[in-house]
C-alpha positions in Angstrom: -121.3 252.8 153.5 -119.3 250.1 151.8 -116.9 247.6 153.3 -113.8 247.8 151.2 -111.8 244.6 151.9 -111.7 241.4 153.9 -114.3 239.0 155.0 -117.3 241.4 154.3 -115.7 243.0 151.1 -118.2 244.7 148.9 -121.1 244.6 151.4 -123.1 247.8 151.4 -124.8 248.9 154.6 -127.2 251.8 154.5 -127.6 253.9 157.6 -131.2 255.0 158.3 -132.1 258.7 157.8 -132.3 259.3 161.6 -128.5 258.8 161.9 -126.8 262.2 162.4 -123.2 261.0 162.1 -121.0 262.0 159.2 -119.6 258.7 158.0 -116.1 258.7 156.6 -116.5 258.8 152.8 -115.7 255.6 150.9 -113.0 257.5 149.0 -111.3 258.6 152.2 -111.8 255.3 153.9 -110.2 253.5 151.0 -107.2 255.9 151.0 -106.8 255.5 154.7 -106.9 251.7 154.6 -104.5 251.6 151.6 -102.0 253.5 153.8 -102.6 251.3 156.8 -102.2 248.1 154.7 -98.5 249.1 154.3 -98.0 249.7 158.0 -100.2 247.3 159.9 -100.8 243.6 160.0 -104.5 243.7 160.8 -104.7 240.3 162.3 -104.1 240.2 166.0 -104.5 243.9 166.6 -106.8 245.5 169.2 -108.5 248.6 167.8 -110.2 251.5 169.6 -112.8 253.4 167.4 -113.7 256.7 169.1 -116.8 258.6 168.0 -117.9 255.4 166.2 -120.9 257.0 164.5 -122.3 254.4 162.0 -119.6 251.9 163.0 -118.1 251.8 159.4 -114.5 252.1 160.5 -114.8 249.5 163.2 -116.6 247.0 160.9 -113.8 247.6 158.3 -111.2 246.6 160.9 -113.2 243.5 161.9 -113.6 242.6 158.2 -109.8 242.8 157.8 -109.2 240.4 160.7 -108.6 242.6 163.8 -108.6 240.5 167.0 -110.9 243.0 168.7 -112.5 246.4 168.1 -113.9 248.6 170.8 -116.3 251.2 169.4 -117.2 254.1 171.6 -120.4 256.1 170.8 -122.8 258.0 173.0 -125.8 258.4 170.7 -128.3 255.6 171.3 -129.6 255.7 167.6 -126.1 255.2 166.4 -125.5 252.4 168.9 -128.7 250.7 167.8 -127.5 250.8 164.2 -124.1 249.4 165.0 -125.7 246.6 167.0 -128.0 245.8 164.1 -125.1 245.7 161.6 -123.1 243.4 164.0 -126.1 241.1 164.3 -126.7 241.0 160.5 -123.0 240.2 159.8 -122.6 237.9 162.9 -119.8 240.0 164.2 -118.7 239.0 167.8 -115.3 240.8 167.9 -116.7 244.3 168.1 -117.5 245.6 171.6 -119.8 248.6 171.6 -119.5 251.0 174.5 -122.3 253.6 174.9 -120.5 256.4 176.6 -119.1 259.9 176.1 -115.6 259.5 174.5 -113.9 261.8 177.0 -115.3 259.8 179.9 -114.1 256.6 178.2 -110.6 258.0 177.7 -110.4 259.1 181.4 -111.4 255.7 182.7 -109.8 253.4 180.2 -107.0 251.2 181.4 -106.4 249.2 178.2 -103.8 249.9 175.5 -104.5 249.5 171.9 -102.5 248.8 168.8 -104.6 251.1 166.7 -106.8 254.1 167.7 -109.1 255.8 165.2 -111.0 258.9 166.2 -113.6 260.7 164.0 -115.1 263.4 166.2 -117.6 266.0 164.8 -115.4 268.4 162.9 -116.7 271.4 164.9 -116.1 269.8 168.3 -114.7 272.4 170.7 -112.3 269.9 172.3 -110.9 268.3 169.1 -107.4 269.8 169.7 -107.3 268.0 173.1 -107.8 264.5 171.8 -104.2 263.7 170.9 -103.0 264.9 174.3 -105.6 262.8 176.0 -104.7 259.7 174.1 -101.0 260.0 175.0 -101.4 261.3 178.6 -103.7 258.4 179.4 -101.3 256.0 177.7 -104.0 254.3 175.6 -101.6 253.5 172.7 -99.2 250.6 172.8 -95.6 251.6 172.3 -95.6 250.7 168.6 -99.2 251.7 168.1 -100.8 254.2 165.7 -103.3 256.8 166.4 -105.3 258.4 163.5 -107.5 261.4 163.9 -110.0 262.5 161.2 -110.6 266.2 161.1 -111.4 269.1 158.8 -108.8 271.3 157.1 -109.3 273.9 159.8 -107.4 271.7 162.3 -103.6 271.4 162.2 -101.7 269.0 164.4 -98.2 269.3 163.0 -96.8 270.9 166.1 -98.0 268.1 168.4 -95.0 266.2 169.8 -96.4 262.8 168.6 -97.4 264.0 165.2 -96.1 261.9 162.4 -97.8 262.8 159.1 -101.0 264.2 157.5 -103.0 263.0 154.5 -106.1 264.5 152.9 -108.8 262.9 150.7 -111.0 265.7 149.4 -112.5 267.4 152.5 -111.4 264.6 154.8 -108.1 265.0 156.6 -106.2 262.4 158.6 -103.4 263.2 161.1 -101.2 260.2 162.2 -99.5 260.0 165.6 -97.1 257.6 167.2 -95.2 257.5 170.4 -91.9 259.3 170.1 
């Protein structure tokens, strides 16, 4: 995984072979962050990274100056890798929560400026994620929620859906409060 911009621009971080997460491709991540650059002032935002996997998205937000990043991941191997990366880069603005994402959403009482979710593409409950984000009011009124998914999923009928972009096999749906 490559950090695209900011403080750690150009750093390559190789995940060990025992990581089962599917990291967002560099091509898709670069496209996503190019879009976000036109919409978000990265400094002074609080970010929630759900299904953090290797932590690449959270670290990218930190690199670009996010005030705080909360990364939620339940797999201990993935958490160990994220902790290792944060230690190597001396990152202290990324809080790692080892917990099931659905339990975190149900118990969270914090609102975020930006929420990114990259669940396993075949997750049975992937269609429920946008509803949960909005019903638990995790997004600040002007905040943005981005869900990464496969082409099989379509969120255009969701009341908070805003737009969709795809980069190869990676799809992003964007949501905001209406």
